[in-house]
Backbone as CSV, one residue per row, in Angstrom:
resi,resn,N_x,N_y,N_z,CA_x,CA_y,CA_z,C_x,C_y,C_z
1,MET,-10.896,67.798,3.211,-11.228,67.159,3.920,-10.712,67.568,5.407
2,ALA,-11.747,67.851,6.233,-11.978,69.329,7.915,-10.570,68.338,8.636
3,GLN,-10.547,69.507,8.922,-9.284,68.794,10.127,-9.650,68.578,11.691
4,MET,-9.288,67.723,12.585,-9.816,67.309,13.840,-8.915,68.416,14.523
5,GLN,-9.521,69.226,15.319,-9.438,70.307,16.002,-9.147,69.910,17.769
6,TRP,-7.294,69.834,18.063,-6.871,69.849,19.134,-8.232,70.771,20.666
7,SER,-8.842,70.424,21.820,-9.873,71.249,22.120,-9.630,70.370,23.741
8,GLU,-9.998,71.702,24.608,-10.049,71.454,25.386,-10.549,70.879,25.983
9,GLN,-10.927,70.305,25.462,-12.789,69.575,26.454,-12.281,67.830,26.013
10,PHE,-10.969,67.644,25.692,-9.964,66.661,25.252,-9.179,66.720,26.281
11,GLU,-8.453,66.954,26.848,-7.638,67.035,28.027,-8.652,66.399,29.449
12,LEU,-8.098,65.365,29.662,-7.998,65.177,30.810,-7.749,64.973,32.073
13,GLY,-5.991,66.075,31.788,-5.482,66.148,33.403,-4.522,64.946,33.303
14,LEU,-3.691,63.820,32.557,-2.921,63.386,32.630,-2.263,63.419,31.575
15,GLY,-0.729,63.924,31.584,-0.239,64.045,30.580,0.234,63.517,29.872
16,ARG,1.148,62.269,30.499,0.776,61.621,29.071,-0.058,61.347,28.132
17,MET,-1.530,60.897,29.030,-2.750,60.481,28.240,-3.223,61.919,27.221
18,ASP,-2.412,62.971,27.388,-3.287,63.858,26.840,-2.284,64.415,25.945
19,ASP,-1.035,63.930,26.066,0.133,64.233,24.653,-0.195,63.256,24.036
20,THR,-0.826,61.773,24.067,-0.205,60.562,23.238,-2.120,61.771,22.307
21,HIS,-2.916,61.785,22.692,-4.514,62.456,22.467,-4.016,63.696,21.228
22,ARG,-2.970,64.513,21.642,-2.539,65.177,21.083,-1.936,65.158,19.432
23,GLU,-0.999,64.228,19.536,-0.468,63.144,19.163,-1.539,62.652,17.822
24,PHE,-2.616,62.031,18.485,-3.849,61.114,18.306,-4.059,62.258,17.041
25,VAL,-4.720,62.981,17.894,-4.567,64.373,16.620,-4.025,64.648,15.409
26,THR,-3.229,64.704,15.430,-1.765,65.692,14.484,-1.633,64.695,13.850
27,PHE,-1.334,63.070,13.775,-1.588,62.211,12.908,-2.737,61.701,11.959
28,TYR,-4.421,61.771,12.653,-5.560,62.546,11.878,-5.123,63.543,10.788
29,ASN,-4.721,64.336,11.187,-5.026,65.127,10.966,-3.990,65.300,8.477
30,GLU,-2.734,64.308,9.694,-1.828,64.157,7.954,-2.111,63.292,7.739
31,VAL,-3.859,62.480,7.687,-4.037,61.450,6.809,-5.466,62.408,6.494
32,ALA,-6.023,62.728,7.153,-6.964,63.361,6.340,-6.533,64.035,5.328
33,ASN,-5.592,64.794,5.023,-5.736,65.852,4.279,-4.386,65.582,3.361
34,ALA,-4.340,64.292,3.209,-3.135,63.675,2.673,-3.360,63.738,1.035
35,ALA,-2.384,64.284,-0.071,-2.410,64.498,-1.436,-2.855,62.432,-1.717
36,PRO,-4.118,62.232,-2.685,-3.825,60.755,-2.766,-3.175,60.186,-2.858
37,GLU,-1.872,60.344,-3.282,-0.617,59.486,-3.739,0.080,59.546,-2.089
38,GLU,-0.036,60.231,-1.422,0.435,60.030,-0.006,-0.626,59.349,1.013
39,PHE,-1.938,59.150,0.627,-2.853,58.785,1.771,-2.625,57.515,2.164
40,LEU,-1.983,55.514,2.188,-2.047,54.963,2.813,-0.926,55.600,3.181
41,GLU,0.527,55.957,2.993,1.488,55.888,4.085,0.851,56.688,4.426
42,ARG,0.586,57.973,5.113,0.075,58.292,6.245,-1.508,57.651,7.362
43,LEU,-1.661,56.623,6.561,-3.065,56.103,6.890,-1.809,55.217,7.834
44,ASP,-1.107,55.409,7.382,0.280,53.226,8.328,0.699,53.654,9.277
45,ALA,1.137,55.577,9.107,1.741,55.559,10.419,0.637,56.664,11.671
46,PHE,-0.602,56.230,10.499,-1.441,56.584,11.415,-1.665,55.083,12.862
47,VAL,-1.970,54.411,11.931,-2.559,52.666,12.301,-1.377,52.586,13.658
48,ALA,-0.087,52.506,13.501,1.652,52.468,14.113,0.801,53.161,15.057
49,HIS,0.405,54.497,15.235,0.230,55.293,16.508,-0.507,55.227,17.213
50,THR,-1.539,54.383,16.642,-2.693,54.345,16.901,-2.923,52.573,17.944
51,GLU,-1.565,52.234,16.948,-1.432,51.048,17.625,-0.207,50.797,18.811
52,ALA,0.190,51.219,19.383,1.155,52.726,20.408,0.538,53.377,21.739
53,HIS,-0.613,53.925,20.736,-1.310,54.557,21.944,-2.637,53.729,22.705
54,PHE,-2.717,52.462,22.210,-4.096,51.624,22.854,-2.875,50.263,23.650
55,ASP,-1.847,49.931,23.103,-1.255,49.600,23.493,-1.018,50.316,25.273
56,GLN,-0.617,52.046,24.818,0.327,52.158,25.843,-0.735,51.890,26.871
57,GLU,-2.622,52.715,26.763,-3.400,52.698,27.870,-3.687,51.310,28.518
58,ASN,-3.541,50.218,27.582,-4.326,48.546,27.428,-2.580,47.984,28.624
59,ARG,-1.841,48.468,28.637,-0.724,47.351,29.684,-1.120,48.642,31.211
60,TRP,-1.166,50.135,30.809,-1.823,50.669,32.423,-3.908,50.093,32.692
61,MET,-4.309,49.866,32.162,-5.505,48.592,32.673,-5.336,47.323,33.341
62,GLU,-4.272,46.450,32.687,-3.738,45.424,33.129,-3.389,45.334,34.509
63,GLN,-2.457,47.105,34.943,-1.590,47.158,36.157,-2.831,47.224,36.989
64,VAL,-4.177,48.010,37.040,-4.518,48.035,37.612,-6.202,47.160,37.743
65,ASN,-5.856,45.735,36.680,-7.345,45.147,36.545,-8.316,45.972,36.755
66,PHE,-8.065,47.444,35.162,-8.978,48.072,34.837,-10.180,47.529,33.942
67,PRO,-11.894,47.185,33.573,-12.537,46.835,33.152,-12.294,46.522,31.948
68,GLY,-11.835,45.727,31.337,-11.575,45.261,29.287,-12.921,45.746,28.860
69,CYS,-14.108,46.119,29.041,-15.259,46.679,27.884,-14.029,47.773,27.234
70,HIS,-12.961,48.497,27.544,-12.191,49.595,27.002,-11.728,48.927,26.286
71,ARG,-10.315,48.254,26.548,-9.800,47.253,25.934,-10.600,46.613,24.484
72,ALA,-11.419,45.989,24.776,-12.532,45.470,23.685,-12.785,46.568,22.574
73,GLU,-13.344,47.876,23.119,-13.248,48.582,22.192,-12.062,49.081,21.442
74,HIS,-10.545,48.961,21.765,-9.618,49.489,21.828,-9.825,48.210,19.677
75,ASP,-9.669,47.298,20.519,-8.958,46.387,19.562,-10.499,46.342,18.644
76,ARG,-11.457,47.310,18.734,-12.490,46.823,17.294,-12.076,47.739,16.347
77,VAL,-11.668,49.228,17.508,-11.261,50.196,16.083,-9.822,49.568,15.279
78,LEU,-8.945,48.926,16.014,-7.946,48.856,15.327,-7.999,47.459,14.178
79,VAL,-8.994,46.412,14.567,-9.795,45.472,13.285,-10.164,46.500,11.710
80,VAL,-11.225,47.623,13.275,-11.136,48.556,11.568,-10.452,49.207,10.901
81,MET,-9.858,49.570,11.031,-8.234,50.454,10.593,-7.845,49.670,9.857
82,ARG,-7.506,48.621,10.154,-6.002,47.331,9.886,-7.258,47.369,8.160
83,ASP,-8.288,46.727,8.868,-9.187,46.169,6.863,-9.270,47.422,6.347
84,VAL,-9.667,48.842,6.611,-9.598,49.732,6.426,-8.196,49.854,5.037
85,ARG,-7.787,49.438,5.934,-5.836,50.144,5.487,-5.641,48.961,3.643
86,ALA,-5.854,47.791,4.220,-5.709,46.187,3.384,-6.618,47.212,2.215
87,ARG,-8.246,47.125,2.881,-8.796,48.094,1.248,-8.377,49.425,0.650
88,VAL,-7.738,49.971,1.263,-6.957,51.094,0.679,-6.013,51.151,0.068
89,GLU,-5.977,49.688,0.108,-4.254,49.457,-0.390,-4.355,48.959,-1.797
90,LYS,-5.776,47.805,-2.194,-5.511,47.801,-3.126,-7.364,48.274,-3.773
91,GLY,-6.364,50.299,-3.627,-7.369,50.471,-4.438,-9.409,51.241,-4.047
92,ASP,-9.380,51.040,-2.596,-10.898,51.256,-1.711,-10.430,52.583,-1.432
93,ALA,-9.929,53.996,-2.375,-9.410,54.928,-1.656,-11.111,55.814,-0.985
94,PHE,-12.911,55.362,-1.628,-13.654,55.895,-0.555,-13.669,55.536,1.164
95,LEU,-13.148,54.164,0.889,-13.523,54.073,2.387,-12.596,54.002,3.703
96,GLY,-11.346,55.057,2.956,-10.415,55.451,3.505,-10.715,56.461,3.806
97,ARG,-11.245,57.193,3.133,-11.615,58.758,2.784,-13.775,58.639,3.840
98,ARG,-13.865,57.869,3.886,-14.617,57.647,5.046,-14.319,57.255,6.497
99,LEU,-13.532,56.272,6.849,-13.384,56.648,8.115,-12.452,57.351,8.719
100,MET,-12.122,58.162,7.417,-11.561,59.528,8.375,-12.935,59.994,8.997
101,GLU,-13.807,60.559,8.039,-14.850,61.536,8.214,-15.358,60.523,10.043
102,GLU,-15.306,59.116,10.176,-15.976,59.025,11.332,-15.424,58.971,12.015
103,LEU,-14.053,59.285,12.347,-13.313,58.952,13.797,-13.584,60.306,14.605
104,PRO,-13.555,61.798,13.800,-13.556,62.172,15.017,-14.723,62.212,16.326
105,ALA,-15.997,62.083,16.207,-16.660,61.250,16.654,-16.497,60.441,17.383
106,TRP,-15.896,59.746,16.837,-15.277,58.348,17.765,-14.897,58.851,18.807
107,PHE,-13.483,59.564,18.678,-12.764,59.712,19.387,-12.707,61.644,19.817
108,ASP,-14.088,61.600,20.006,-14.583,62.656,20.965,-15.074,61.889,22.119
109,ASN,-16.225,60.028,21.977,-16.909,60.276,22.348,-16.213,58.806,23.452
110,HIS,-15.102,58.689,22.420,-14.131,57.478,24.084,-13.428,58.601,25.304
111,VAL,-12.671,59.865,24.459,-12.266,59.990,25.158,-13.001,61.375,26.416
112,SER,-14.176,61.578,25.719,-14.814,61.991,27.028,-15.589,60.272,27.835
113,GLY,-15.352,59.440,27.970,-16.217,58.495,28.205,-15.030,57.695,28.675
114,MET,-14.545,57.007,28.151,-13.870,55.301,28.442,-12.300,56.019,28.853
115,ASP,-12.270,57.019,28.384,-10.100,57.579,28.198,-11.210,58.574,29.410
116,ALA,-11.380,59.089,30.563,-12.180,60.121,30.631,-11.883,58.738,32.084
117,ALA,-12.750,57.889,32.360,-13.252,57.561,33.205,-11.307,56.715,33.229
118,LEU,-10.649,56.139,33.030,-9.898,55.752,33.026,-8.469,56.445,33.926
119,ALA,-8.888,56.973,33.075,-7.416,58.659,33.628,-8.303,59.576,35.396
120,PHE,-9.257,59.186,35.971,-9.956,59.773,36.666,-9.668,58.451,38.068
121,HIS,-9.857,57.083,37.703,-9.906,55.661,38.462,-7.939,56.008,38.125
122,LEU,-6.785,56.425,37.631,-5.681,56.199,37.705,-5.410,57.146,38.505
123,GLU,-6.189,58.872,37.866,-5.189,59.100,38.944,-6.177,59.235,40.427
124,SER,-6.795,59.010,40.968,-7.671,58.563,42.470,-7.061,56.982,43.505
125,ILE,-7.026,56.740,42.884,-5.287,55.373,42.545,-4.403,55.628,43.128
126,GLY,-4.024,56.991,42.854,-2.255,57.422,43.123,-1.971,56.708,41.843
127,TYR,-2.124,55.916,40.307,-1.307,55.423,40.282,0.182,56.260,39.433
128,ASP,0.645,56.042,39.028,2.253,56.478,37.929,2.098,55.917,36.708
129,VAL,2.089,56.677,35.743,1.895,55.791,34.756,3.032,55.966,33.662
130,ASP,4.242,56.477,34.726,5.808,56.628,33.591,6.200,54.623,35.350
131,THR,6.456,54.900,36.181,6.015,53.478,36.841,5.565,53.099,36.876
132,GLY,4.834,53.087,36.716,3.601,51.780,37.176,3.174,51.715,38.287
133,VAL,3.704,52.340,39.704,3.114,52.358,40.507,2.315,52.861,41.398
134,ILE,1.770,52.499,42.291,0.660,53.130,43.119,1.163,53.687,44.188
135,THR,0.566,54.530,43.925,0.528,55.410,45.360,-0.395,56.399,45.880
136,PRO,-1.348,55.650,46.836,-2.647,56.015,46.958,-3.113,57.414,48.052
137,PRO,-3.581,58.399,47.273,-2.935,59.747,47.661,-2.930,59.596,49.802
138,ALA,-3.256,60.865,49.971,-3.548,60.672,51.301,-5.390,60.303,52.364
139,ASN,-5.594,61.098,51.157,-7.145,60.895,51.258,-8.543,59.784,50.308
140,GLY,-7.394,58.715,50.001,-7.931,58.243,49.200,-8.265,58.210,47.960
141,GLY,-7.557,58.912,47.555,-7.931,60.061,46.007,-9.120,60.363,45.755
142,CYS,-10.085,60.563,47.232,-10.984,62.321,47.464,-11.196,62.484,47.361
143,ASP,-11.957,63.387,46.656,-11.691,64.642,47.182,-12.921,65.816,47.047
144,ASP,-13.936,64.346,48.256,-14.823,64.755,49.300,-13.974,64.538,50.626
145,GLY,-12.354,64.058,50.560,-11.914,63.740,52.460,-11.938,63.004,52.548
146,GLN,-12.995,61.867,52.436,-13.001,61.252,53.695,-12.434,60.142,53.043
147,SER,-11.164,58.834,53.749,-10.581,57.407,53.282,-11.805,56.741,51.569
148,SER,-11.164,55.860,51.706,-11.374,54.684,50.260,-12.763,53.895,50.814
149,GLY,-12.605,53.519,51.900,-13.676,53.069,53.008,-14.777,54.221,52.074
150,GLY,-15.390,54.974,52.349,-16.414,56.175,52.587,-16.490,56.916,51.751
151,CYS,-15.823,56.468,50.553,-15.581,57.338,49.141,-16.512,57.663,48.543
152,ALA,-17.287,58.550,48.188,-18.465,59.351,47.294,-18.043,59.044,46.495
153,CYS,-17.052,59.131,45.879,-16.780,59.440,44.250,-16.764,58.185,43.801
154,ALA,-17.234,58.274,42.027,-16.510,57.119,41.110,-17.004,56.831,40.320
155,ALA,-17.228,57.919,39.842,-17.159,58.220,38.263,-16.878,60.227,38.330
156,PRO,-16.302,60.566,37.075,-16.527,62.230,36.870,-18.075,62.597,36.695
157,SER,-18.816,61.864,36.037,-19.768,62.123,35.857,-20.434,62.032,37.826
158,MET,-20.400,61.418,37.817,-21.241,61.252,38.725,-20.608,62.280,40.823
159,VAL,-19.317,62.227,40.354,-18.523,63.697,41.634,-18.715,65.050,41.038
160,GLN,-19.612,65.335,39.336,-20.015,66.645,39.782,-21.690,66.950,39.866
161,ALA,-22.158,65.484,39.581,-23.966,65.907,39.825,-23.806,65.990,41.537
162,GLU,-22.949,65.550,42.399,-23.435,65.216,43.312,-22.855,66.749,44.352
163,LYS,-21.840,67.657,43.598,-21.697,68.977,43.748,-22.488,69.609,43.241
164,GLU,-23.965,69.454,41.826,-24.412,70.385,41.222,-25.318,69.971,42.606
165,GLY,-25.277,68.665,43.018,-27.094,68.036,44.057,-28.082,67.495,43.314
166,ALA,-27.221,66.745,42.238,-28.353,65.773,41.569,-28.567,64.332,41.817
Protein backbone atom coordinates (compact mmCIF):
# COMPACT_ATOMS: atom_id res chain seq x y z
CA MET A 1 0.00 0.00 0.00
CA ALA A 2 1.28 3.49 -0.79
CA GLN A 3 2.51 5.76 1.94
CA MET A 4 1.00 9.11 2.83
CA GLN A 5 3.60 11.77 2.18
CA TRP A 6 3.97 14.77 4.48
CA SER A 7 3.65 17.92 2.44
CA GLU A 8 4.00 21.62 3.11
CA GLN A 9 0.33 21.92 2.17
CA PHE A 10 -0.42 20.32 5.55
CA GLU A 11 1.53 23.06 7.39
CA LEU A 12 -0.92 25.44 9.05
CA GLY A 13 1.56 27.55 10.99
CA LEU A 14 0.40 26.32 14.39
CA GLY A 15 3.42 24.36 15.60
CA ARG A 16 1.69 21.96 17.96
CA MET A 17 -1.05 21.18 15.44
CA ASP A 18 1.50 20.73 12.65
CA ASP A 19 3.55 18.37 14.83
CA THR A 20 0.46 16.29 15.65
CA HIS A 21 -0.42 16.10 11.97
CA ARG A 22 3.12 14.92 11.14
CA GLU A 23 2.67 12.21 13.78
CA PHE A 24 -0.67 11.26 12.23
CA VAL A 25 1.06 10.71 8.88
CA THR A 26 3.79 8.64 10.56
CA PHE A 27 1.27 6.43 12.40
CA TYR A 28 -0.78 6.08 9.22
CA ASN A 29 2.27 4.88 7.28
CA GLU A 30 3.11 2.35 9.97
CA VAL A 31 -0.36 0.81 9.64
CA ALA A 32 -0.54 1.06 5.87
CA ASN A 33 2.76 -0.77 5.48
CA ALA A 34 2.35 -3.26 8.31
CA ALA A 35 2.68 -6.97 7.66
CA PRO A 36 -0.64 -8.81 8.17
CA GLU A 37 0.47 -10.16 11.56
CA GLU A 38 1.31 -6.61 12.76
CA PHE A 39 -1.66 -4.78 11.25
CA LEU A 40 -3.97 -4.88 14.28
CA GLU A 41 -1.24 -3.80 16.70
CA ARG A 42 -0.30 -0.86 14.44
CA LEU A 43 -3.95 0.02 13.94
CA ASP A 44 -4.44 0.10 17.73
CA ALA A 45 -1.53 2.55 18.07
CA PHE A 46 -2.94 4.67 15.24
CA VAL A 47 -6.42 4.76 16.80
CA ALA A 48 -4.91 5.74 20.18
CA HIS A 49 -2.90 8.52 18.52
CA THR A 50 -5.96 9.75 16.63
CA GLU A 51 -8.02 9.83 19.84
CA ALA A 52 -5.34 11.95 21.56
CA HIS A 53 -4.99 14.13 18.44
CA PHE A 54 -8.72 14.82 18.27
CA ASP A 55 -8.98 15.31 22.06
CA GLN A 56 -6.29 17.99 21.82
CA GLU A 57 -8.11 19.89 19.07
CA ASN A 58 -11.46 19.41 20.79
CA ARG A 59 -10.07 20.98 24.00
CA TRP A 60 -8.88 24.00 22.04
CA MET A 61 -12.27 24.35 20.35
CA GLU A 62 -14.11 24.11 23.68
CA GLN A 63 -11.88 26.75 25.23
CA VAL A 64 -12.62 29.26 22.46
CA ASN A 65 -16.22 28.21 21.75
CA PHE A 66 -15.43 27.09 18.18
CA PRO A 67 -18.32 25.63 16.12
CA GLY A 68 -19.18 22.02 16.92
CA CYS A 69 -19.24 20.64 13.37
CA HIS A 70 -15.47 20.10 13.58
CA ARG A 71 -15.82 18.03 16.73
CA ALA A 72 -18.69 16.09 15.17
CA GLU A 73 -16.43 15.11 12.29
CA HIS A 74 -13.79 13.91 14.76
CA ASP A 75 -16.45 11.82 16.50
CA ARG A 76 -17.63 10.26 13.21
CA VAL A 77 -14.09 9.33 12.16
CA LEU A 78 -13.39 7.72 15.52
CA VAL A 79 -16.61 5.69 15.34
CA VAL A 80 -15.53 4.36 11.93
CA MET A 81 -11.96 3.66 13.08
CA ARG A 82 -13.14 1.79 16.16
CA ASP A 83 -15.70 -0.20 14.19
CA VAL A 84 -13.13 -1.17 11.56
CA ARG A 85 -10.66 -2.08 14.31
CA ALA A 86 -13.23 -4.45 15.86
CA ARG A 87 -13.89 -6.04 12.47
CA VAL A 88 -10.17 -6.46 11.78
CA GLU A 89 -9.83 -8.22 15.12
CA LYS A 90 -12.54 -10.65 13.95
CA GLY A 91 -10.60 -11.34 10.73
CA ASP A 92 -11.85 -8.72 8.25
CA ALA A 93 -8.45 -7.59 6.99
CA PHE A 94 -10.01 -6.26 3.78
CA LEU A 95 -12.02 -3.62 5.64
CA GLY A 96 -8.91 -2.56 7.54
CA ARG A 97 -6.98 -2.07 4.31
CA ARG A 98 -9.94 -0.24 2.78
CA LEU A 99 -9.93 2.22 5.68
CA MET A 100 -6.27 2.90 5.00
CA GLU A 101 -7.05 3.60 1.34
CA GLU A 102 -9.70 6.18 2.28
CA LEU A 103 -7.90 8.08 5.06
CA PRO A 104 -5.40 10.09 2.97
CA ALA A 105 -8.14 11.90 1.02
CA TRP A 106 -10.11 12.52 4.23
CA PHE A 107 -6.98 13.83 6.00
CA ASP A 108 -6.13 16.19 3.14
CA ASN A 109 -9.65 17.63 3.12
CA HIS A 110 -9.87 17.85 6.90
CA VAL A 111 -6.54 19.63 7.31
CA SER A 112 -7.11 22.06 4.46
CA GLY A 113 -10.67 22.83 5.56
CA MET A 114 -11.63 22.38 9.19
CA ASP A 115 -8.15 22.38 10.73
CA ALA A 116 -7.06 25.38 8.65
CA ALA A 117 -10.11 27.31 9.88
CA LEU A 118 -9.38 26.32 13.48
CA ALA A 119 -5.69 27.27 13.23
CA PHE A 120 -6.61 30.59 11.63
CA HIS A 121 -9.17 31.33 14.34
CA LEU A 122 -6.81 30.42 17.19
CA GLU A 123 -4.09 32.61 15.73
CA SER A 124 -6.45 35.51 15.00
CA ILE A 125 -7.67 35.68 18.61
CA GLY A 126 -4.18 35.16 20.08
CA TYR A 127 -4.91 31.77 21.64
CA ASP A 128 -1.81 30.02 23.01
CA VAL A 129 -2.36 26.26 22.57
CA ASP A 130 0.18 25.47 25.29
CA THR A 131 -1.22 27.69 28.04
CA GLY A 132 -4.85 28.08 26.99
CA VAL A 133 -4.49 31.84 27.39
CA ILE A 134 -5.90 34.32 24.88
CA THR A 135 -3.76 37.38 24.29
CA PRO A 136 -5.37 39.32 21.44
CA PRO A 137 -2.91 40.75 18.92
CA ALA A 138 -2.50 44.53 19.00
CA ASN A 139 -4.36 44.91 15.69
CA GLY A 140 -7.18 42.58 16.76
CA GLY A 141 -5.80 39.70 14.72
CA CYS A 142 -6.42 41.22 11.33
CA ASP A 143 -3.74 41.37 8.72
CA ASP A 144 -5.43 44.46 7.28
CA GLY A 145 -4.44 46.50 10.35
CA GLN A 146 -7.99 47.17 11.49
CA SER A 147 -9.31 46.52 14.97
CA SER A 148 -11.42 43.43 15.53
CA GLY A 149 -14.57 45.53 15.23
CA GLY A 150 -13.89 46.34 11.59
CA CYS A 151 -11.89 43.31 10.62
CA ALA A 152 -12.30 42.27 7.02
CA CYS A 153 -10.93 38.78 7.57
CA ALA A 154 -13.16 35.83 8.36
CA ALA A 155 -11.38 32.74 7.03
CA PRO A 156 -8.14 32.03 5.17
CA SER A 157 -9.86 31.57 1.83
CA MET A 158 -11.77 34.84 2.22
CA VAL A 159 -8.59 36.74 3.09
CA GLN A 160 -6.86 35.33 0.03
CA ALA A 161 -9.84 36.23 -2.19
CA GLU A 162 -9.80 39.80 -0.87
CA LYS A 163 -6.08 40.13 -1.52
CA GLU A 164 -6.59 38.88 -5.07
CA GLY A 165 -9.45 41.30 -5.65
CA ALA A 166 -12.14 38.62 -6.03
